[in-house]
N, C-alpha and C positions, 0 to 999 in steps of 0.2 A: 215211380222212383226216379227214372231218368228225367221226367218232366220237372220234378221238384229240384233236382240238382242243377239243371239248366236255368231254372227260374232264380235260384239263389246266386248263381254266377252272374246272371244279367243284373241283379240288384247290386252286387258288389261292383260290377263295371260302372253302373250309374253313379254309385257313391264315390268311386275314384275319380270319375269324370267331373263330378260336382266339386270335389276337393281341388282338383286342378284348376277349374274355372274360378273358384273363390281365391286361390293363391294368385292367379294372374290378375284378378280384379284388384286385390290389395296391393300388389306390386305396381299396377298402373296408377293407383291413387298416390302411392309414395313418390312415384316419378313426377306426377303432376304437382303435388303439394309436398315437397321435401320437408323433413323435420327441420325447423329453424335451428341453426347453430348459434352458439354463444358468440358474441362479438369477438372478432379476431384482432381488433384494434386495441392495442395496449398503450396506456399513457407512458411514454418513455421518460425516464428520469435517471440521470447519472449521479446526482448528488442531492442531498436534502440538508438544509440548515434550519434548525428549529430553535425558537425562542420560547421559553416557558417561565411562568412565575406563579405564585400562590393562586390556586383556583378560586379561593374565596375573596381575593383582593379586588378592590374597585379601581386600582391604579390602571391607567392606560399607558402601556409601554409599546414602543414600536421598534422594528428592526429596519435598518438601512444597509444596503450592500452596493458597493461600486465595483464594476468589472474592469478589466484591463483597458477597455476603450472608453471609459468614463460614462457608461450607462449607469444611472443610479436608480436602484429599486427602493421603493418605499410605499406607504399607503397612498401617497399622491400619484405614484406611477407603478402600479402593481405588475405590469409586464414590461420588463426592460431587457432588451437583448435576448439572451437565452434563459433568463431568470423569470420566475413567476411567483408572486405572493398569493397564497390561496385565500387568505382572509385577513382583514384589518380587525384584530381583536381589541375591543375597547374595555376589557376588564369584565365586571359583572353586568355592565349595561346591556350588551348584546348577547347574553347567555340565555335569554328567554325565547322560546319558539312556540308557535301555536299549531297544533295538529289540525287536520281537515275537519274534525268534529268540534273545533273551537277550544279544545282542552289546552290549558297552559302548561308547558313543560320547561323546567329550568335545567340547563346542562352546565355544570360547574367545570369549566375548562378554559384556562387562560393560556393560549398557545398560538403562535404564528409560525407557519411553515413556508419556507421558500424552496421551490423546486428548480433545479438546474437541468434543462433538457440536453445540455451539452456544455462544453467549456471552451474558453479562449485562452490561449497560452499567455501567461502574464500574471500580474498581481491583482488580487481581490481584497477588498477592505470591508469588514463587518463591524457595524456600529449598532449600539442600542441607545434609545432616547426615551426619557421619562416625559411623555407628552402631557400627562396630567396626573398629579399626585393627589389621590383622594383618600387613601388609607393612611393611618398613622404608622410611624416607625419606618425603618429601612425596608427596602423591597429586595429580597433575594431573587436573583435572576440566573437562569441556566441557559447556556447557548451550546448547541451540539451540531457538529457537521458529520454527516454520514456519506459514505460512498455506497451506491446501491449494488453494483455488479463489478467485482465481487463485494458482498456486504462487509463493511468495515467502519468502525467509529474512528474518524480521522483526528478529531480533537474535541475537547469539551472544556468549557469555562464556567465558573460560578463566581458571580460578582454581587455587590450590593449597590443599588441606586438609592440615593439618600434624599433627593429633593426634586421639586418640579423643575423641568427644563434641563435636567442633567443629561449630558451626552457623553458616551465613552466609546473609544475604539477597543473592541474586544480582541480582534485578531486580524492581522494582515498576512495573507499566505499567497504563495506563487505556485501556479500549476504549470507543469511542463507539457510537452506535446502528447505524452502518454496519459496525462491526467493525474500524475503523481505530484504531491506537494514537495517542493524542493527547498523552500525557505519560508520562515514565519517570523513575525515580529509583532510588537504591540505599540509601535510608534504612532502617536496620536494624529488623526486627521478628522476634523469635524465637518459634518455636512450641513447641520441645521443652521448655524450662524452664517455660514457662507451663502446658503440659499436665501436666507432672510435679508442679508445685506444686498445681494444682487437684486432682489425684488424692490427693496426700499430705495436704492440709489441708482437704479437703472434710468438712464436719460430718457426723457419723454419727448415725443415729437411736439414741436410748437403748434398750438392751436391756431386756426384761422381767425383773424380779427372779425368782430361783429360789424354789422352795418353801421351801428352807432359809433364804434371806434374808428371806422374808416372816415366818417364825416368830421371827426375832431382833428384839430391841428396840434400834434404832439411833437415835443422835441425828442432828441435821441435818448433821453432818460425817461421818457414816458410822461413828462409833465405837460399839462395843458398850456398852450401859448395863446394868450389873448390877442385877437386881431387888433392891429393899430387903429386907434380912434374909437375903440370900444369904450363905453361909459364905465 
């Protein structure tokens, strides 16, 4: 009887020892290979400005924003100062994606989103531009500005774009040092025509004359001077 009780106690001791060893082994594995944590890096955003139009429309509409130091954000310059345009939405044209297995999927969503990672004290100007009119009739457009922290809808505008090339100033607003809007207006300032004129009429550097031109005798007006005694 005494031998049986001692034998059971020895087995219990071995079992406890085995459990302790397994616990230490698992703890060592966790210390060597810790469970990966979710990324602690968050995309910081202070404000969002969204441009939305009919999801089934083929129209290509763009958002343009100028900040207080004259950085201009657009599809041509998607990262300007503290602003970033996530996607140049072309209407229905770029609503098609292909999955890894080759399956074609269409996402009906016409929206452009601008993220403000911070702000500069001063005036911002938000414009929209009908880059290409493909659908019939007027195009209803909705522009919204949100503050992320604390969450708040700062303003919202609904307008109609009627024709190809039309550009409108939606809102001019001034942010103070705390990031609050202190003043707004809709005084027009156009970006597209100004940019186009600058590109078209920008002075060009004079080109170097060719070897053939160097060998010709030209007057101040560029006319050829025949050498004296030439037949």
